[in-house]
N, C-alpha and C positions, 0 to 999 in steps of 0.2 A: 504493500500500500504506500501511497505518497500523499503529499498535501497539495491542496488547491483551494482557491477562493470560491466559496459558495455564496451565490447571490441571495439565497433565502436566509441562510444563517448569518450573513453579513460578516464573515470572518474566514480565516484559513481553517479548513477541516480536512480530515483524512478521507480519501476517496478510494473506491474499489473499482477495478476494471473488470467488466463482464466480457470475457473473451468470446463467448458464444454469440452475443448480440452486438459486440463492439461498442458498448456503452460505458461511460465513466460516471459512476454514481456516488453521491455524497453519502458517507457512512452514517451520518447523524439524522438528516431529514429525508433521505432517499431521492432527492432531486437528481435528475439526469443532467449532468453538466455538459456532456458531449455524447453524441450518438453516431453510430455507423462509422466509427473511426477505423482506419486501416491498420492492421497489425503487420508491421514490416519485419518482424523477427522471423527466423527460420521455422519451417513447419515440422522439424524433427529435432530430436536430441541425440547427441553423440556422446557415448560413454567411453571412458579410457580403456576398458577391457574389450571393446568391440574390435573386430578385425578391420585392418586398414583397407582390405579389398572391397568391403561392403560399404561403398560410398553412396549415400542417399541423394547426392546432388544430381538434379536432372537438367541443369542448364550450365552453360559455360560462363567464362568471364566476360567482362564488358568489351565492346569493340575497341580496337586500338588503331587510330588513323595512321600511325607511323609504320604499320606493317602492311605488306602488299595485299593480303587477303582480309585486312581489318581484324585479324585475330580470330576469325570464324572458321578456321580449318577443322576438319574432322579427324579424330584419333580413334583407331580401332582398338577396343578393349578386349581383354581375355575373357572368354565365357566361363561360367562356373561349371557347366556340365562337361563330362569327358568326351561326348560325341562331337563337340565343336573344336577340340584341341587342334586337329590337323588344319582345319580351315583357318583358325585363328593364327596359327604359327605361319602359315603360308602368306596370309594377308599382312601379318605383322612384318615379315621379312620384306615384302614388297613396299610396305609403308616406310621402313627404314632406308630402303634403297632409293626411294624417291627423293629427289633433291628439293629441300625446303630453302628457298632463298632468304627466309627470315630467321633461320636457325641461329645465326650469329647475333642478330639483333635481339632475339628473345633472351639469349644467354646474357648479353650485355645489359639488357633492361633488368633482368633478375639480379645481377651484381649491383647495379645502381640502387635498386630497391633495398637490398641488404645493407649497403652502406648508409642509405638514408635512415633506415630503421635504427641502426646502431648509433647514429648521431641524433636521433629524435627529430628529424626534419619533417615538415608538412608535405602533403601530396603535391602541392603546386611546384615546390622546388624539385621534387623527383621527376615530375612531368617535364619541367623545363630542361633538366639534365638529359632526359631521354631525347628530347627534341634537338638539343645541341649535338649529342652524339650521332643522331640520325643524319643531320646535315653534314657533319664531318665525314661520316661513313659513305655518304652518297658521292663524295668527291674521289673515292677510291685511291686515296693517297696516304692512308694511315698504316698500310701493311708494313710489318717489321718493327713497329713501335711497341713499347710496353703497354699492353692492353689495360692492366690495372691502373697504371699512371694516367692513361688517357681518360678512363672512366672517372677517376678521382678528380681530374682537372675539370671535366664536364660538370661535376657536382660542385666544385669550388666556384666556377663561373656562374652557375645557376644560383647559388647562394648570394653572390654579389649582385646579380641582376634583380633578384627578388628582395633586396634590401634586408637580408638575413645572413650577413657574412659570417663565415667560420674561418678560423686561422688555418694556415697551411699545416700546422702541427696537428690540429684536430682532424683535418681531412686525412692526413698521413696515417693517423692511428687506425683508420678503417680501410686503408688502401691495399690490404693483402700483401704487405711487404714492400710496396713501392716507396722509394725514398723521396724526401722533400725536393731534391734536385731534379729527379725524374718527373715529379708532378709539376714543378716549375717549368721545365722544358716543354712538357705536354701542354701546359696552359698557354705558353707563348705560341706553340704550333697551332693550337685551336683558334686562338685570336687571329692569327695570321690567315688561316684558311677561311674563317668566317668573314674576315675583312675583304679577301679576294672575291668571295662569293657575292657580297653585297656591294662591293666597290667603294666602301667607306669603312672607317674605323668602328670597332665594336664597342658599344656602351657597356661598361663593366659596373657602373655605379660607384659612388664615393663611399669610402669606409670612414666612419666616425668612431671615436673612442666609446661613445655611448652605446654603440651597437653591441658591444661585448659586456657592458657593465653588469647588467642584471644576471647574465649567466655566470660570470666570474664570481659575483657576490653570492649567488646561490651555491656554487661549489665550495665556498668558504663558510657557508652557514651563517651569514651575517643577518642581523635583524632588520626589520622594515625601515626603521629610522635611519640606520647606517646606509642602507641601500639608497634611500631617497636623497640623503646628503651626498653620496658618491655621484649619483646621477646629476644633481645640480652642480657639483664641483666640476664635473667633466664638461658640461655645457659652457660654464664660465671660462674654462681653460682654453676653449677655442678662440676666445677674444685676444689671446696673447700669441706671439710668434714663438711657439715652442717646437723646434724642429726635431721631433721624435715621432716614431710610428704610433698610430692610434692605440695599438695593443699595449705598447710600452707606457703611454700616458695613462691608460686605464689601470694598469697594474700599479703605477706610482700613486695615483689618486686613491686607490683602495688601501695602499700602505699608509698613506697620510690619515685617511678616515679611521682606520683601525687603531692607529697610534693615539688618536684623540678620544677613543672610546674605552670603556672598561674591559671589553673583550679584545685585547690586543692580539694581533697575528704576527707570527715570525716571518721574516723575509723569505725564508725557505718555503714556508707553507704557501705564501702568496705566489711564489715562483712555480710551484707544482700545480696550483689551481689555475693559473693563467697561461702557463707554458712559456713565460718570459724569464730569461736568465737573471740571476740575482744581481749581477753586475750591471745589466741593462736597467733594472729597476732603480738601482742606486743612482745611475747617471740621469735617469728621467726625474727622479726625486730632486736631484741637484738643480735641474733646470726649472722645476716647478716651485722650489722653496722660496725664491724671491717674491712670488705672486700668491703665496698661501693666504695672506690676509684678504685678498680680493676673490680668491677661488672658493674657499671654504664658507658655507652659509653661516650667517651670524647666529641663527637659531640653534645650530649644532655645536658650535664651539666659540667661546669668547676670546678676546685678545690675550688674556692671561694664559689660556690653554694653548694658544698657538706658540707662545714663547717657550713652552716646555718641549716643543718638538726638537729633536736632536739636529744640530747643524750639520749639513753635508760636508 
């Protein structure tokens, strides 16, 4: 049961869903709040001890416009009865012999989906990465290149274009062994190929330190007040000419915020959570230190607190 507002009771009450009629009923007065609703859940239940061969699914996946047949090809399954084994094996062999032009794309899309799931990315980023890879693959010039690095680079570019950037180190952690250098080379290659296709430079989107702030703070387990202060500080830091990468600035701001709070974080702990080297955080902190009084929000720390910060 769940809660909903009942117009007769004039308050939030518990409601009961009648699956047979599709009605949502108030448990206190019996008023039907919603009728003939569509149940979008599956029509069966799958238990852990059931056989994997007994799949109740009667429909395939959604259409995929990036595939030649739209992802609507037919797959011959093995029958349960012994009488059809010969027929099944013969058809199965012919099916495997048949050349599927989309086999490579399907495997690549599965790899991108796995990478996206491990990074917790939304479906729009995964779809954008699939589209980028398809456009590069259509040019038939990626043969001989590291496939994992190429797919990881597609995901990196998709994150940038969807304004949800990830660091190269984060992408590298799910790239099946591809190094940062290989991913960097693959990214440059993809940008060049897409630029040749369009006849103009590819928009990658601008990275801001604030894009990483909430995720980094979450990794460190910071409270809401500290997260809010860090986000405000990062926005104000953009007003100054601090020639550091956005990731380094974000890490340095987090270091300052945590030093001003009761829950102080060690430099090594921040380095692990952000993927920025300790020396880089120190140098970024050195560049931010002269502007601390203008960057840190007044409601979070007073002038006396800022004087207690260690001098770089």
